[in-house]
Residue frames relative to the residue before (quaternion, step in Angstrom):
aa qw qx qy qz dx dy dz
X 1.0000 0.0000 0.0000 0.0000 0.00 0.00 0.00
X 0.5158 -0.6217 0.4908 0.3264 3.54 -1.21 0.54
X 0.6919 -0.4551 0.3490 0.4385 3.56 -1.34 0.23
X 0.6664 0.5126 -0.3059 0.4466 3.58 0.90 -0.94
X 0.6653 0.5035 -0.3071 0.4577 3.58 0.94 -0.86
X 0.6568 0.5005 -0.3158 0.4674 3.59 0.98 -0.81
X 0.6463 0.5103 -0.3241 0.4658 3.57 1.01 -0.80
X 0.6510 0.5122 -0.3173 0.4617 3.59 0.95 -0.87
X 0.6450 0.5113 -0.3245 0.4661 3.59 1.01 -0.76
X 0.6484 0.5042 -0.3192 0.4727 3.60 0.97 -0.83
X 0.6350 0.5288 -0.3275 0.4581 3.58 1.06 -0.75
X 0.6457 0.5031 -0.3199 0.4771 3.60 1.00 -0.78
X 0.6482 0.5347 -0.3221 0.4361 3.58 1.00 -0.78
X 0.5740 0.5984 -0.3879 0.4025 3.60 1.15 -0.47
X 0.6762 0.4899 -0.2901 0.4675 3.59 1.19 -0.45
X 0.6837 0.4532 -0.2643 0.5073 3.57 1.31 0.00
X 0.3651 -0.7020 0.5671 0.2285 3.56 -1.02 0.84
X 0.1943 0.7719 -0.5825 0.1646 3.59 -0.66 1.10
X 0.5072 -0.6786 0.4472 0.2867 3.55 -1.03 0.81
X 0.7929 0.1914 -0.0853 0.5722 3.58 0.96 -0.81
X 0.1849 -0.8063 0.5575 0.0696 3.56 -0.48 1.24
X 0.3370 -0.7853 0.4863 0.1825 3.59 -0.69 1.06
X 0.5496 0.6545 -0.3902 0.3424 3.60 1.22 -0.30
X 0.5217 -0.6264 0.4791 0.3255 3.54 -1.16 0.65
X 0.6294 -0.5951 0.3574 0.3493 3.54 -1.10 0.80
X 0.6328 0.5565 -0.3599 0.4004 3.62 0.93 -0.74
X 0.6483 0.4958 -0.3286 0.4754 3.60 1.06 -0.61
X 0.6378 0.5081 -0.3340 0.4728 3.58 1.02 -0.68
X 0.6432 0.5072 -0.3212 0.4752 3.60 1.03 -0.77
X 0.6246 0.5336 -0.3402 0.4577 3.58 1.05 -0.72
X 0.6318 0.5153 -0.3280 0.4772 3.58 1.03 -0.76
X 0.6323 0.5239 -0.3343 0.4627 3.60 0.97 -0.81
X 0.6524 0.5202 -0.3135 0.4532 3.59 0.98 -0.87
X 0.6532 0.5025 -0.3150 0.4707 3.59 0.94 -0.85
X 0.6242 0.5269 -0.3340 0.4703 3.59 1.00 -0.80
X 0.6606 0.5171 -0.3111 0.4465 3.59 0.90 -0.93
X 0.6724 0.4824 -0.2970 0.4765 3.59 0.87 -0.92
X 0.6542 0.5202 -0.3191 0.4468 3.57 1.00 -0.77
X 0.6600 0.4924 -0.3032 0.4797 3.57 0.89 -0.93
X 0.6736 0.5152 -0.3058 0.4328 3.59 0.85 -0.96
X 0.6590 0.5026 -0.3090 0.4666 3.56 0.97 -0.83
X 0.6548 0.5106 -0.3169 0.4584 3.60 0.93 -0.87
X 0.6545 0.5091 -0.3160 0.4611 3.59 0.89 -0.90
X 0.6731 0.5036 -0.2995 0.4512 3.59 0.92 -0.91
X 0.6596 0.5053 -0.3145 0.4591 3.58 0.92 -0.88
X 0.6660 0.4964 -0.3148 0.4594 3.60 0.90 -0.85
X 0.6557 0.4899 -0.3174 0.4789 3.60 0.97 -0.79
X 0.6484 0.5225 -0.3193 0.4524 3.58 1.00 -0.77
X 0.6409 0.5132 -0.3236 0.4703 3.57 1.02 -0.75
X 0.6638 0.5099 -0.3106 0.4504 3.58 0.95 -0.83
X 0.7698 0.3668 -0.1861 0.4881 3.59 0.95 -0.89
X 0.4508 -0.7159 0.4359 0.3069 3.59 1.25 -0.13
X 0.5614 0.6154 -0.3797 0.4024 3.61 1.18 0.45
X 0.2807 0.8155 -0.4796 0.1617 3.56 1.23 0.31
X 0.7313 0.4292 -0.2414 0.4720 3.60 1.08 -0.65
X 0.5595 0.6169 -0.3836 0.3992 3.61 1.25 0.04
X 0.3848 -0.7329 0.5169 0.2182 3.58 -0.65 1.14
X 0.6294 0.5388 -0.3348 0.4489 3.60 1.01 -0.80
X 0.6410 0.5283 -0.3223 0.4540 3.56 1.00 -0.83
X 0.6459 0.5188 -0.3117 0.4654 3.56 0.99 -0.87
X 0.6635 0.5073 -0.3103 0.4540 3.59 0.93 -0.88
X 0.6835 0.4850 -0.2848 0.4653 3.58 1.04 -0.75
X 0.7520 0.4367 -0.2170 0.4436 3.58 0.98 -0.85
X 0.6193 0.6182 -0.3525 0.3316 3.59 0.95 -0.86
X 0.6466 0.5192 -0.3661 0.4223 3.69 0.80 -0.78
X 0.6756 0.4878 -0.3005 0.4640 3.59 0.90 -0.88
X 0.6613 0.5036 -0.3120 0.4601 3.58 0.95 -0.85
X 0.6477 0.5134 -0.3230 0.4611 3.57 1.02 -0.76
X 0.6305 0.5182 -0.3374 0.4692 3.58 1.05 -0.69
X 0.6386 0.5028 -0.3229 0.4850 3.59 0.97 -0.84
X 0.6563 0.5147 -0.3104 0.4561 3.59 0.95 -0.87
X 0.6250 0.5292 -0.3386 0.4633 3.57 1.03 -0.76
X 0.6506 0.5063 -0.3120 0.4723 3.59 0.98 -0.81
X 0.6271 0.5243 -0.3346 0.4688 3.60 1.04 -0.76
X 0.6616 0.5052 -0.3092 0.4599 3.60 0.91 -0.92
X 0.6570 0.4960 -0.3109 0.4750 3.57 0.92 -0.91
X 0.6334 0.5343 -0.3290 0.4528 3.58 1.01 -0.79
X 0.6350 0.5352 -0.3256 0.4520 3.57 0.95 -0.91
X 0.7941 0.3814 -0.1970 0.4304 3.52 0.44 -1.25
X 0.6528 0.5055 -0.3370 0.4525 3.62 1.01 -0.65
X 0.6759 0.4829 -0.3090 0.4631 3.61 0.90 -0.86
X 0.6398 0.5039 -0.3313 0.4764 3.59 0.97 -0.80
X 0.6640 0.5079 -0.3134 0.4506 3.60 0.96 -0.85
X 0.6343 0.5152 -0.3298 0.4728 3.59 1.00 -0.79
X 0.6401 0.5171 -0.3265 0.4650 3.58 0.98 -0.83
X 0.6505 0.5224 -0.3204 0.4486 3.60 0.94 -0.88
X 0.7095 0.4702 -0.2735 0.4481 3.58 0.89 -0.88
X 0.7337 0.4366 -0.2407 0.4617 3.60 0.99 -0.79
X 0.6448 0.5333 -0.3335 0.4343 3.60 1.04 -0.71
X 0.5256 -0.6114 0.4761 0.3511 3.63 -1.04 0.66
X 0.6189 -0.5729 0.3883 0.3714 3.57 -1.12 0.66
X 0.6247 0.5460 -0.3559 0.4301 3.61 1.00 -0.70
X 0.5948 0.5430 -0.3685 0.4643 3.61 1.13 -0.56
X 0.6675 0.5010 -0.3056 0.4584 3.57 0.87 -0.95
X 0.6493 0.5132 -0.3197 0.4613 3.59 0.97 -0.85
X 0.6481 0.5200 -0.3181 0.4565 3.58 0.99 -0.84
X 0.6736 0.4975 -0.2985 0.4578 3.59 0.86 -0.95
X 0.6945 0.4613 -0.2833 0.4739 3.60 0.88 -0.90
X 0.6452 0.5190 -0.3258 0.4562 3.59 1.22 -0.33
X 0.5022 0.6468 -0.4312 0.3788 3.60 1.24 -0.20
X 0.0456 -0.7941 0.6061 0.0024 3.56 -0.99 0.89
X 0.6450 0.4844 -0.3252 0.4935 3.59 1.10 0.66
X 0.8221 -0.2626 0.1820 0.4712 3.56 -1.29 -0.42
X 0.5685 0.6188 -0.3892 0.3774 3.60 1.11 -0.55
X 0.6408 0.5210 -0.3300 0.4572 3.57 1.00 -0.77
X 0.6676 0.5020 -0.3013 0.4599 3.58 0.91 -0.93
X 0.6575 0.5103 -0.3100 0.4597 3.57 0.98 -0.87
X 0.6608 0.5184 -0.3188 0.4393 3.59 0.87 -0.92
X 0.7307 0.4291 -0.2573 0.4645 3.57 0.71 -1.05
X 0.6164 0.5404 -0.3542 0.4500 3.62 1.07 -0.63
X 0.6798 0.4849 -0.2952 0.4644 3.59 0.85 -0.98
X 0.6842 0.4797 -0.2968 0.4622 3.58 0.87 -0.91
X 0.6581 0.5107 -0.3131 0.4561 3.60 0.98 -0.82
X 0.6561 0.4994 -0.3149 0.4701 3.60 0.94 -0.87
X 0.6332 0.5233 -0.3316 0.4639 3.60 1.02 -0.75
X 0.6476 0.5077 -0.3159 0.4724 3.59 0.98 -0.83
X 0.6662 0.5038 -0.3042 0.4581 3.57 0.92 -0.92
X 0.6464 0.5232 -0.3237 0.4513 3.58 0.95 -0.85
X 0.6504 0.5065 -0.3170 0.4690 3.58 0.92 -0.87
X 0.6678 0.5074 -0.3043 0.4517 3.58 0.93 -0.88
X 0.6492 0.5153 -0.3183 0.4601 3.60 0.98 -0.83
X 0.6608 0.5068 -0.3145 0.4555 3.61 0.88 -0.91
X 0.6802 0.4711 -0.2928 0.4793 3.60 0.86 -0.94
X 0.6593 0.5225 -0.3132 0.4406 3.58 0.95 -0.87
X 0.6768 0.4786 -0.3000 0.4721 3.59 0.91 -0.85
X 0.6050 0.5380 -0.3578 0.4653 3.59 1.08 -0.62
X 0.6645 0.4919 -0.3024 0.4744 3.60 0.98 -0.84
X 0.6214 0.5340 -0.3422 0.4599 3.60 1.00 -0.78
X 0.6618 0.5027 -0.3087 0.4625 3.56 0.93 -0.87
X 0.6836 0.4845 -0.2971 0.4579 3.59 0.93 -0.84
X 0.7275 0.4510 -0.2511 0.4520 3.60 0.94 -0.86
X 0.8290 0.2511 -0.1035 0.4889 3.60 0.76 -1.04
X 0.7679 0.3973 -0.2079 0.4574 3.58 0.84 -0.91
X 0.0309 -0.8479 0.5244 0.0721 3.54 0.52 -1.19
X 0.6513 0.5262 -0.3223 0.4416 3.59 1.23 0.18
X 0.5419 -0.6548 0.3887 0.3557 3.57 1.24 0.03
X 0.4688 0.6950 -0.4481 0.3106 3.62 1.23 -0.13
X 0.6339 0.5404 -0.3372 0.4388 3.55 1.00 -0.78
X 0.6774 0.4868 -0.2967 0.4649 3.57 0.94 -0.85
X 0.5879 0.5860 -0.3706 0.4167 3.59 1.16 -0.55
X 0.5459 0.6189 -0.3959 0.4027 3.57 1.21 -0.47
X 0.6029 0.5851 -0.3605 0.4051 3.57 1.09 -0.67
X 0.7096 0.4346 -0.2639 0.4878 3.58 1.17 -0.43
X 0.5678 0.6095 -0.3824 0.3999 3.58 1.27 0.02
X 0.5591 -0.6157 0.4493 0.3262 3.54 -1.15 0.71
X 0.6317 0.5637 -0.3360 0.4126 3.58 1.00 -0.80
X 0.6354 0.5305 -0.3334 0.4513 3.57 0.98 -0.81
X 0.7087 0.4582 -0.2726 0.4620 3.57 0.79 -0.99
X 0.6011 0.5407 -0.3636 0.4628 3.59 1.09 -0.61
X 0.6697 0.4895 -0.3004 0.4709 3.56 0.91 -0.92
X 0.6516 0.5137 -0.3195 0.4576 3.58 0.93 -0.86
X 0.6568 0.5105 -0.3113 0.4595 3.58 0.98 -0.86
X 0.6472 0.5177 -0.3227 0.4572 3.59 0.95 -0.84
X 0.6553 0.5017 -0.3136 0.4696 3.57 0.93 -0.89
X 0.6605 0.5182 -0.3083 0.4473 3.59 0.92 -0.90
X 0.6594 0.4978 -0.3083 0.4716 3.58 0.93 -0.90
X 0.6428 0.5271 -0.3234 0.4521 3.58 0.95 -0.88
X 0.6773 0.4836 -0.2955 0.4692 3.59 0.86 -0.96
X 0.6516 0.5213 -0.3200 0.4486 3.60 0.96 -0.83
X 0.6579 0.5047 -0.3130 0.4633 3.60 0.95 -0.85
X 0.6594 0.4998 -0.3085 0.4693 3.58 0.91 -0.93
X 0.6655 0.4997 -0.3053 0.4629 3.59 0.92 -0.91
X 0.6325 0.5404 -0.3324 0.4444 3.59 1.03 -0.77
X 0.6639 0.4908 -0.3069 0.4734 3.59 0.93 -0.88
X 0.6504 0.5083 -0.3201 0.4649 3.58 0.97 -0.83
X 0.6445 0.5256 -0.3240 0.4509 3.57 0.98 -0.83
X 0.6708 0.4943 -0.3070 0.4597 3.59 0.89 -0.91
X 0.6406 0.5148 -0.3271 0.4664 3.59 1.00 -0.78
X 0.6670 0.4895 -0.3057 0.4713 3.58 0.95 -0.85
X 0.6337 0.5302 -0.3379 0.4508 3.59 1.01 -0.78
X 0.6392 0.5096 -0.3310 0.4714 3.61 0.97 -0.83
X 0.6481 0.5165 -0.3201 0.4591 3.58 0.99 -0.83
X 0.6555 0.5055 -0.3134 0.4654 3.59 0.98 -0.82
X 0.6474 0.5103 -0.3256 0.4631 3.59 0.98 -0.78
X 0.6371 0.5126 -0.3231 0.4764 3.57 1.03 -0.79
X 0.6534 0.5062 -0.3134 0.4675 3.57 0.98 -0.86
X 0.6211 0.5405 -0.3434 0.4519 3.59 1.04 -0.72
X 0.6541 0.4994 -0.3182 0.4706 3.60 0.98 -0.82
X 0.6390 0.5199 -0.3242 0.4651 3.57 1.00 -0.83
X 0.6571 0.5197 -0.3078 0.4510 3.56 0.96 -0.90
X 0.6576 0.4966 -0.3133 0.4720 3.58 0.95 -0.83
X 0.6220 0.5234 -0.3409 0.4721 3.58 1.07 -0.69
X 0.6358 0.5129 -0.3243 0.4769 3.57 1.05 -0.78
X 0.6168 0.5474 -0.3422 0.4503 3.58 1.06 -0.75
X 0.6515 0.5082 -0.3221 0.4621 3.58 0.91 -0.90
X 0.6453 0.5085 -0.3178 0.4733 3.57 1.02 -0.83
X 0.6510 0.5160 -0.3143 0.4595 3.57 0.95 -0.87
X 0.6414 0.5135 -0.3273 0.4666 3.59 0.95 -0.81
X 0.6476 0.5231 -0.3122 0.4577 3.54 1.03 -0.81
X 0.6604 0.4822 -0.3053 0.4879 3.57 1.19 -0.56
X 0.6707 0.5195 -0.3065 0.4317 3.58 0.98 -0.84
X 0.6807 0.5324 -0.3124 0.3943 3.57 0.80 -1.00
X 0.6871 0.4458 -0.3188 0.4770 3.68 0.76 -0.83
X 0.6240 0.5466 -0.3438 0.4402 3.60 1.02 -0.80
X 0.6880 0.4630 -0.2750 0.4864 3.56 0.86 -0.94
X 0.6208 0.5557 -0.3306 0.4433 3.57 1.04 -0.82
X 0.7050 0.4661 -0.2744 0.4587 3.58 0.77 -1.03
X 0.6428 0.5219 -0.3321 0.4518 3.61 0.97 -0.79
X 0.6704 0.4978 -0.3037 0.4589 3.57 0.93 -0.88
X 0.6690 0.4909 -0.3039 0.4680 3.58 0.91 -0.89
X 0.6209 0.5280 -0.3444 0.4659 3.59 1.08 -0.66
X 0.6359 0.5139 -0.3270 0.4740 3.60 1.03 -0.74
X 0.6388 0.5193 -0.3235 0.4664 3.58 0.99 -0.84
X 0.6550 0.5248 -0.3116 0.4456 3.57 0.91 -0.92
X 0.6792 0.4934 -0.2957 0.4559 3.57 0.98 -0.84
X 0.6882 0.4846 -0.2795 0.4619 3.60 1.18 -0.50
X 0.5207 0.6892 -0.4085 0.2949 3.58 1.15 -0.58
X 0.7097 0.4912 -0.2799 0.4203 3.60 0.83 -0.95
X 0.8294 0.2429 -0.1145 0.4899 3.62 0.78 -0.95
X 0.7910 0.1300 -0.1044 0.5887 3.65 1.22 -0.17
X 0.0627 -0.8548 0.5143 0.0307 3.60 0.57 1.14
X 0.6104 0.5558 -0.3688 0.4271 3.62 1.03 -0.64
X 0.6754 0.4748 -0.2929 0.4823 3.55 0.96 -0.85
X 0.6102 0.5433 -0.3479 0.4597 3.60 1.07 -0.69
X 0.6455 0.5092 -0.3184 0.4718 3.58 1.00 -0.82
X 0.6498 0.5174 -0.3153 0.4590 3.57 0.97 -0.85
X 0.6485 0.5117 -0.3217 0.4627 3.57 1.00 -0.79
X 0.6324 0.5188 -0.3347 0.4678 3.59 1.01 -0.74
X 0.6380 0.5201 -0.3296 0.4625 3.59 1.00 -0.77
X 0.6618 0.4904 -0.3056 0.4777 3.58 0.95 -0.85
X 0.6439 0.5203 -0.3268 0.4559 3.55 1.02 -0.76
X 0.6164 0.5307 -0.3387 0.4730 3.58 1.07 -0.69
X 0.6304 0.5236 -0.3278 0.4700 3.58 1.01 -0.80
X 0.6547 0.5137 -0.3167 0.4551 3.57 0.96 -0.85
X 0.6569 0.5028 -0.3176 0.4635 3.59 0.90 -0.87
X 0.6441 0.5244 -0.3240 0.4530 3.57 0.96 -0.84
X 0.7029 0.4691 -0.2659 0.4639 3.59 1.00 -0.82
X 0.7804 0.4190 -0.1857 0.4253 3.57 1.00 -0.79
X 0.6633 0.5671 -0.3486 0.3419 3.57 0.77 -0.96
X 0.6509 0.5299 -0.3323 0.4302 3.60 0.93 -0.79
X 0.7411 0.4192 -0.2500 0.4609 3.57 0.74 -1.00
X 0.6173 0.5518 -0.3622 0.4281 3.61 1.06 -0.54
X 0.6502 0.4984 -0.3259 0.4718 3.59 1.20 -0.34
X 0.6690 0.4848 -0.3010 0.4763 3.60 1.24 -0.20
X 0.5903 -0.5859 0.4343 0.3459 3.53 -1.35 0.10
X 0.7913 0.1525 -0.0864 0.5858 3.59 1.16 -0.50
X 0.1073 -0.7486 0.6480 0.0901 3.50 -1.34 0.35
X 0.4368 -0.6560 0.5239 0.3233 3.58 -1.26 -0.13
X 0.6460 -0.5111 0.3862 0.4151 3.55 -1.24 0.33
X 0.6211 0.5428 -0.3484 0.4452 3.58 1.01 -0.75
X 0.6745 0.4773 -0.2947 0.4800 3.60 0.94 -0.86
X 0.6333 0.5291 -0.3318 0.4570 3.59 1.01 -0.79
X 0.6877 0.4635 -0.2861 0.4799 3.59 0.94 -0.85
X 0.6004 0.5412 -0.3659 0.4611 3.61 1.10 -0.57
X 0.6498 0.4982 -0.3150 0.4800 3.58 1.01 -0.79
X 0.6357 0.5206 -0.3257 0.4677 3.59 1.03 -0.78
X 0.6324 0.5393 -0.3309 0.4469 3.57 0.98 -0.83
X 0.6760 0.4784 -0.2908 0.4793 3.58 0.93 -0.90
X 0.6496 0.5186 -0.3179 0.4560 3.59 0.98 -0.84
X 0.6979 0.4682 -0.2781 0.4651 3.58 0.87 -0.94
X 0.5814 0.5562 -0.3776 0.4583 3.60 1.14 -0.52
X 0.6274 0.5203 -0.3233 0.4808 3.57 1.06 -0.75
X 0.6827 0.4884 -0.2897 0.4598 3.56 0.89 -0.96
X 0.6209 0.5342 -0.3490 0.4554 3.61 1.09 -0.60
X 0.6095 0.5303 -0.3515 0.4731 3.57 1.09 -0.62
X 0.6819 0.4896 -0.2844 0.4630 3.55 1.03 -0.79
X 0.7826 0.3399 -0.1666 0.4943 3.58 0.90 -0.94
X 0.3725 -0.7509 0.4782 0.2623 3.58 1.22 -0.26
X 0.8280 -0.2020 0.1635 0.4970 3.56 -1.06 -0.82
X 0.5176 0.6456 -0.4200 0.3726 3.60 1.23 -0.12
X 0.7432 0.3341 -0.2109 0.5399 3.62 1.20 -0.33
X 0.0303 -0.7733 0.6330 -0.0211 3.53 -0.76 1.15
X 0.1604 -0.8238 0.5437 0.0000 3.55 -0.93 0.98
X 0.0322 0.7520 -0.6583 -0.0115 3.54 -1.22 0.70
X 0.0920 -0.7709 0.6294 0.0336 3.56 -0.92 0.98
X 0.0478 -0.8141 0.5780 -0.0301 3.57 -0.71 1.13
X 0.1604 0.7776 -0.5834 0.1709 3.56 -0.34 1.31
X 0.3403 -0.7385 0.5420 0.2122 3.63 -0.49 1.12
X 0.5855 -0.6251 0.3914 0.3365 3.57 -0.98 0.85
X 0.6540 0.5389 -0.3275 0.4179 3.60 1.01 -0.73
X 0.6778 0.4729 -0.2966 0.4786 3.61 1.25 -0.21
X 0.3773 0.7708 -0.4620 0.2236 3.60 1.24 -0.07
X 0.7673 0.4126 -0.2050 0.4461 3.57 0.88 -0.92
X 0.4123 0.7121 -0.4818 0.3014 3.62 1.22 0.05
X 0.2948 -0.7755 0.5373 0.1516 3.58 -0.82 1.02
X 0.0971 0.7653 -0.6305 0.0856 3.53 -1.18 0.73
X 0.6275 -0.5207 0.3885 0.4291 3.61 -1.18 0.29
X 0.5222 -0.6549 0.4374 0.3273 3.62 -1.02 0.68
X 0.8303 0.2559 -0.1888 0.4577 3.53 -1.36 0.39
X 0.3210 0.7358 -0.5300 0.2732 3.58 0.89 0.92
X 0.7772 0.3974 -0.1847 0.4516 3.56 0.89 -0.95
X 0.6146 0.5997 -0.3677 0.3571 3.61 0.93 -0.80
X 0.6397 0.5119 -0.3629 0.4439 3.68 0.87 -0.70
X 0.6233 0.5281 -0.3427 0.4638 3.60 1.10 -0.62
X 0.6407 0.5075 -0.3166 0.4813 3.58 1.05 -0.77
X 0.6316 0.5333 -0.3280 0.4573 3.59 0.98 -0.84
X 0.6686 0.4929 -0.3008 0.4686 3.58 0.92 -0.87
X 0.6306 0.5385 -0.3380 0.4451 3.58 1.00 -0.80
X 0.6715 0.4773 -0.2946 0.4841 3.58 0.99 -0.82
X 0.7082 0.4943 -0.2747 0.4228 3.56 0.78 -1.07
X 0.7902 0.3250 -0.1632 0.4933 3.58 0.79 -1.01
X 0.7645 0.4172 -0.2143 0.4421 3.58 1.03 -0.73
X 0.8196 0.3094 -0.1320 0.4639 3.59 0.74 -1.07
X 0.6491 0.5485 -0.3408 0.4022 3.61 0.86 -0.86
X 0.6678 0.4965 -0.3370 0.4403 3.67 0.92 -0.69
X 0.6367 0.5217 -0.3351 0.4585 3.63 1.19 -0.39
X 0.5022 -0.6641 0.4628 0.3042 3.56 -0.86 0.93
X 0.7284 0.4219 -0.2347 0.4861 3.56 0.96 -0.87
X 0.4273 -0.6962 0.4769 0.3246 3.59 1.21 -0.19
X 0.1981 -0.7907 0.5624 0.1390 3.58 -0.98 -0.76
X 0.5521 -0.6132 0.4726 0.3096 3.53 -1.35 -0.25
X 0.1632 -0.7412 0.6427 0.1048 3.53 -1.20 0.71
X 0.0720 -0.7772 0.6250 0.0141 3.54 -0.93 0.98
X 0.0684 -0.7764 0.6265 0.0106 3.57 -0.72 1.12
X 0.0571 0.8181 -0.5645 0.0939 3.57 -0.61 1.12
X 0.1314 -0.7559 0.6357 0.0844 3.54 -1.27 0.53
X 0.0989 0.7840 -0.6066 0.0867 3.54 -1.04 0.78
X 0.3956 -0.6833 0.5575 0.2566 3.52 -1.32 0.31
X 0.0474 -0.7633 0.6442 0.0108 3.55 -0.96 0.98
X 0.7962 -0.1546 0.0414 0.5835 3.58 -0.23 1.32
X 0.7848 -0.2702 0.2213 0.5120 3.60 -0.61 -1.13
X 0.6019 0.5429 -0.3528 0.4675 3.58 1.17 0.59
X 0.2801 -0.7158 0.6149 0.1760 3.55 -1.09 0.82
X 0.1093 -0.8038 0.5846 0.0121 3.58 -0.68 1.14
X 0.0478 -0.7745 0.6307 -0.0035 3.57 -0.84 1.07
X 0.0881 -0.8088 0.5815 0.0038 3.57 -0.67 1.16
X 0.0950 -0.7310 0.6716 0.0746 3.52 -1.19 0.75
X 0.0404 -0.8227 0.5655 -0.0419 3.58 -0.30 1.31
X 0.0238 0.7619 -0.6470 -0.0143 3.53 -1.14 0.71
X 0.3371 -0.7287 0.5568 0.2129 3.57 -1.20 0.53
X 0.2914 0.7987 -0.4694 0.2385 3.53 1.10 0.82
X 0.8385 -0.2645 0.1729 0.4439 3.53 -1.24 -0.59
X 0.4753 -0.6952 0.4328 0.3217 3.60 1.15 -0.39
X 0.6909 -0.5160 0.3361 0.3788 3.54 -1.33 0.29
X 0.6726 0.5185 -0.3046 0.4313 3.60 1.11 -0.59
X 0.5204 0.6432 -0.4194 0.3735 3.60 1.22 -0.19
X 0.6008 -0.5532 0.4184 0.3973 3.62 -1.15 0.52
X 0.4247 -0.7182 0.4964 0.2396 3.55 -0.91 0.96
X 0.3662 -0.7044 0.5662 0.2217 3.54 -1.06 0.83
X 0.5585 -0.5724 0.4677 0.3764 3.54 -1.23 0.39
X 0.7096 0.4044 -0.3293 0.4739 3.52 -1.18 0.61
X 0.4539 0.6632 -0.5122 0.3031 3.56 -1.18 -0.45
X 0.5248 -0.6600 0.4666 0.2667 3.51 -1.35 -0.03
X 0.0655 0.8259 -0.5544 0.0786 3.59 0.77 1.00
X 0.6360 0.5177 -0.3256 0.4706 3.57 1.02 -0.80
X 0.6461 0.5267 -0.3224 0.4486 3.57 0.99 -0.81
X 0.6193 0.5382 -0.3514 0.4509 3.61 1.03 -0.69
X 0.6445 0.4968 -0.3181 0.4864 3.58 0.96 -0.82
X 0.6427 0.5303 -0.3193 0.4514 3.55 1.02 -0.81
X 0.6252 0.5307 -0.3359 0.4633 3.59 1.02 -0.79
X 0.6575 0.5089 -0.3172 0.4561 3.59 0.89 -0.89
X 0.6668 0.4959 -0.3086 0.4628 3.59 0.93 -0.83
X 0.6571 0.5019 -0.3174 0.4643 3.59 0.99 -0.77
X 0.6250 0.5217 -0.3343 0.4748 3.58 1.03 -0.74
X 0.6691 0.4997 -0.2968 0.4631 3.56 0.93 -0.90
X 0.6619 0.5168 -0.3158 0.4417 3.58 0.95 -0.86
X 0.7357 0.4241 -0.2391 0.4708 3.60 1.00 -0.75
X 0.8306 0.1776 -0.0639 0.5239 3.60 0.90 -0.89
X 0.4609 -0.6810 0.4604 0.3343 3.61 1.21 0.00
X 0.7972 -0.2839 0.2265 0.4823 3.55 -1.11 -0.73
X 0.5199 0.6480 -0.4147 0.3713 3.59 1.26 0.00
X 0.7155 0.3643 -0.2368 0.5470 3.61 1.25 -0.28
X 0.0516 -0.8160 0.5756 -0.0161 3.57 -0.96 0.87
X 0.1353 -0.7194 0.6691 0.1281 3.50 -1.40 0.38
X 0.0245 0.8105 -0.5814 0.0676 3.57 -0.65 1.12
X 0.2057 -0.7204 0.6474 0.1399 3.53 -1.20 0.73
X 0.0759 0.8087 -0.5738 0.1051 3.58 -0.75 1.03
X 0.5908 -0.5590 0.4297 0.3922 3.58 -1.19 0.49
X 0.3470 -0.7355 0.5482 0.1954 3.55 -1.04 0.81
X 0.5130 -0.6415 0.4740 0.3171 3.54 -0.97 0.86
X 0.7696 0.2779 -0.2393 0.5227 3.55 -0.70 1.11
X 0.6485 -0.5174 0.3123 0.4628 3.59 1.29 0.01
X 0.6834 0.4529 -0.3569 0.4476 3.52 -1.11 0.72
X 0.4873 -0.6543 0.5108 0.2711 3.54 -1.32 -0.32
X 0.1531 -0.7525 0.6321 0.1037 3.52 -1.22 0.63
X 0.1210 -0.7427 0.6551 0.0682 3.56 -0.91 0.99
X 0.0478 -0.8305 0.5541 -0.0317 3.57 -0.62 1.15
X 0.1319 -0.7519 0.6432 0.0594 3.54 -0.95 1.01
X 0.0448 -0.7751 0.6302 0.0059 3.57 -0.92 0.99
X 0.0639 0.7904 -0.6044 0.0766 3.57 -0.74 1.07
X 0.6077 -0.5485 0.4089 0.4033 3.61 -1.15 0.50
X 0.4170 -0.7236 0.4969 0.2359 3.55 -0.90 0.94
X 0.0377 0.7632 -0.6445 0.0279 3.54 -1.04 0.86
X 0.3770 -0.7493 0.5023 0.2101 3.54 -0.67 1.12
């Protein structure tokens, strides 16, 4: 990614509660610096308007260092307290808070943000008094009605603006989720006829010289239709149903590829009932076969596994094929991979990921991580 893209991603991550932040430290420090400059400028402008000294260069030179120090304390208060909360709170708390789409979210973030700002202002003014003043006058402001009135007005203003922005972003995310689901339905409509025609063409080609194998392929295809058509018409499925569809699909592919395709499916019984959007895993299996195993003369093995790691459901699709560095073949499900990422984002935000990575020992691993819900 470019510098701008990485910075934009780090900025988006600041709006999400997560225990492990993937952004590089320099981008997070840059965000802190921008926050500090922004707070310092706002504080200085408001003080200048109140005192009528906004056009005085001497006033700016005298006031800016102290305001910047207070702003730095506010920024540190914001990010350190939020980070401590993220690390100490159970993952289920973070998932619950990020799932709120009503007044509770606004109230939580407003109260926590105002508390962080208040702590930063108090510490910052104490430091200003110790470094520049030394007479206690700065600290006396904390006991004045005017200071608290100004702080309350600023807090209310920021909370209202943040609330409107949050509601606008939530509406946009909901609209994007509907668009993504519509794209999924369209994609399913494209995949099913394509797979149907290819399978029937294979059966037709086998009828004349290998009728027994053609019959077996039709039986496997019937199993696949029975496992897939019902859940593909719904909005959710279970891991057990998803793995049943994969089993039927891979049985078909084994008939086509013979001994060149070896398969292992690993699903613990306690995860059978976990719900997730349909057709998340099959496109990954299709890509593993198309790009990883079919180009190899000897073929290879596909292992699909699901497990729980703390508060995260991890689904891996491993193959011992050609790997990510091999030349890409035409076809495959590149569009489907983008669609999976969009569907994960629409349902779980940045808490769900899809990553392709080299597999230890050769081949490729496609990994889906989503928040665990029993």
